[in-house]
N, CA, C and O atoms as a GROMACS GRO file, in nm:
protein
  136
    1CYS      N    1   0.083  -0.117   0.000
    1CYS     CA    2   0.000   0.000   0.000
    1CYS      C    3   0.088   0.125   0.000
    1CYS      O    4   0.079   0.206  -0.091
    2GLY      N    5   0.172   0.140   0.098
    2GLY     CA    6   0.264   0.252   0.100
    2GLY      C    7   0.234   0.352   0.210
    2GLY      O    8   0.126   0.353   0.270
    3LYS      N    9   0.332   0.434   0.236
    3LYS     CA   10   0.319   0.535   0.341
    3LYS      C   11   0.223   0.644   0.297
    3LYS      O   12   0.232   0.694   0.185
    4GLY      N   13   0.130   0.680   0.385
    4GLY     CA   14   0.034   0.785   0.353
    4GLY      C   15  -0.082   0.738   0.268
    4GLY      O   16  -0.155   0.819   0.213
    5LYS      N   17  -0.098   0.605   0.258
    5LYS     CA   18  -0.208   0.549   0.179
    5LYS      C   19  -0.286   0.450   0.263
    5LYS      O   20  -0.237   0.401   0.364
    6ALA      N   21  -0.408   0.422   0.221
    6ALA     CA   22  -0.493   0.326   0.290
    6ALA      C   23  -0.561   0.238   0.185
    6ALA      O   24  -0.576   0.278   0.069
    7VAL      N   25  -0.602   0.119   0.227
    7VAL     CA   26  -0.671   0.027   0.138
    7VAL      C   27  -0.809   0.000   0.194
    7VAL      O   28  -0.824  -0.027   0.314
    8LEU      N   29  -0.910   0.007   0.110
    8LEU     CA   30  -1.046  -0.026   0.151
    8LEU      C   31  -1.077  -0.168   0.105
    8LEU      O   32  -1.054  -0.204  -0.011
    9PHE      N   33  -1.128  -0.248   0.197
    9PHE     CA   34  -1.167  -0.385   0.168
    9PHE      C   35  -1.318  -0.398   0.181
    9PHE      O   36  -1.379  -0.335   0.267
   10LYS      N   37  -1.376  -0.480   0.096
   10LYS     CA   38  -1.519  -0.509   0.102
   10LYS      C   39  -1.535  -0.659   0.087
   10LYS      O   40  -1.496  -0.717  -0.015
   11LYS      N   41  -1.593  -0.722   0.188
   11LYS     CA   42  -1.612  -0.867   0.192
   11LYS      C   43  -1.480  -0.941   0.169
   11LYS      O   44  -1.476  -1.043   0.100
   12GLY      N   45  -1.373  -0.888   0.228
   12GLY     CA   46  -1.242  -0.953   0.219
   12GLY      C   47  -1.166  -0.926   0.091
   12GLY      O   48  -1.056  -0.980   0.073
   13LYS      N   49  -1.220  -0.846   0.001
   13LYS     CA   50  -1.153  -0.815  -0.125
   13LYS      C   51  -1.114  -0.668  -0.129
   13LYS      O   52  -1.190  -0.581  -0.085
   14LYS      N   53  -0.996  -0.642  -0.181
   14LYS     CA   54  -0.947  -0.506  -0.194
   14LYS      C   55  -1.028  -0.434  -0.301
   14LYS      O   56  -1.033  -0.478  -0.416
   15ILE      N   57  -1.093  -0.321  -0.264
   15ILE     CA   58  -1.173  -0.250  -0.363
   15ILE      C   59  -1.104  -0.126  -0.416
   15ILE      O   60  -1.124  -0.088  -0.532
   16ARG      N   61  -1.021  -0.061  -0.332
   16ARG     CA   62  -0.943   0.051  -0.383
   16ARG      C   63  -0.838   0.098  -0.283
   16ARG      O   64  -0.848   0.074  -0.163
   17THR      N   65  -0.737   0.165  -0.338
   17THR     CA   66  -0.632   0.226  -0.259
   17THR      C   67  -0.652   0.376  -0.266
   17THR      O   68  -0.672   0.432  -0.374
   18ILE      N   69  -0.646   0.441  -0.151
   18ILE     CA   70  -0.671   0.584  -0.146
   18ILE      C   71  -0.564   0.654  -0.062
   18ILE      O   72  -0.494   0.591   0.016
   19LYS      N   73  -0.554   0.785  -0.080
   19LYS     CA   74  -0.462   0.864   0.001
   19LYS      C   75  -0.517   0.876   0.142
   19LYS      O   76  -0.638   0.876   0.163
   20GLU      N   77  -0.427   0.885   0.238
   20GLU     CA   78  -0.466   0.891   0.378
   20GLU      C   79  -0.560   1.009   0.406
   20GLU      O   80  -0.651   0.998   0.488
   21LYS      N   81  -0.538   1.121   0.339
   21LYS     CA   82  -0.621   1.240   0.358
   21LYS      C   83  -0.765   1.217   0.315
   21LYS      O   84  -0.857   1.278   0.370
   22GLU      N   85  -0.786   1.130   0.217
   22GLU     CA   86  -0.919   1.105   0.162
   22GLU      C   87  -0.988   0.985   0.227
   22GLU      O   88  -1.099   0.949   0.189
   23PHE      N   89  -0.922   0.924   0.326
   23PHE     CA   90  -0.972   0.798   0.382
   23PHE      C   91  -1.112   0.810   0.442
   23PHE      O   92  -1.200   0.730   0.411
   24LEU      N   93  -1.133   0.908   0.527
   24LEU     CA   94  -1.262   0.920   0.595
   24LEU      C   95  -1.375   0.946   0.496
   24LEU      O   96  -1.483   0.888   0.509
   25THR      N   97  -1.352   1.031   0.399
   25THR     CA   98  -1.454   1.061   0.298
   25THR      C   99  -1.488   0.935   0.217
   25THR      O  100  -1.605   0.906   0.194
   26ALA      N  101  -1.385   0.862   0.176
   26ALA     CA  102  -1.407   0.740   0.098
   26ALA      C  103  -1.477   0.634   0.180
   26ALA      O  104  -1.566   0.564   0.130
   27LEU      N  105  -1.439   0.620   0.305
   27LEU     CA  106  -1.502   0.522   0.392
   27LEU      C  107  -1.650   0.553   0.412
   27LEU      O  108  -1.734   0.463   0.404
   28MET      N  109  -1.682   0.678   0.436
   28MET     CA  110  -1.821   0.717   0.456
   28MET      C  111  -1.903   0.696   0.328
   28MET      O  112  -2.020   0.658   0.337
   29SER      N  113  -1.846   0.720   0.213
   29SER     CA  114  -1.920   0.698   0.088
   29SER      C  115  -1.949   0.550   0.068
   29SER      O  116  -2.055   0.514   0.016
   30GLU      N  117  -1.855   0.463   0.107
   30GLU     CA  118  -1.878   0.319   0.096
   30GLU      C  119  -1.986   0.274   0.195
   30GLU      O  120  -2.067   0.188   0.162
   31VAL      N  121  -1.987   0.329   0.313
   31VAL     CA  122  -2.089   0.294   0.413
   31VAL      C  123  -2.227   0.336   0.364
   31VAL      O  124  -2.324   0.262   0.382
   32GLU      N  125  -2.236   0.453   0.302
   32GLU     CA  126  -2.365   0.500   0.250
   32GLU      C  127  -2.419   0.411   0.139
   32GLU      O  128  -2.540   0.400   0.122
   33ARG      N  129  -2.331   0.346   0.065
   33ARG     CA  130  -2.373   0.256  -0.043
   33ARG      C  131  -2.440   0.130   0.009
   33ARG      O  132  -2.516   0.066  -0.063
   34LEU      N  133  -2.411   0.094   0.134
   34LEU     CA  134  -2.472  -0.027   0.192
   34LEU      C  135  -2.613  -0.003   0.218
   34LEU      O  136  -2.682  -0.093   0.267
   0.00000   0.00000   0.00000
């Protein structure tokens, strides 16, 4: 993944790699999709 990056997993599968600054926004958007 790398320094300053995060990986989002869904059902045990990697769905995307994002910058650490964008992590909370990306996580919340994935939660809203559920």
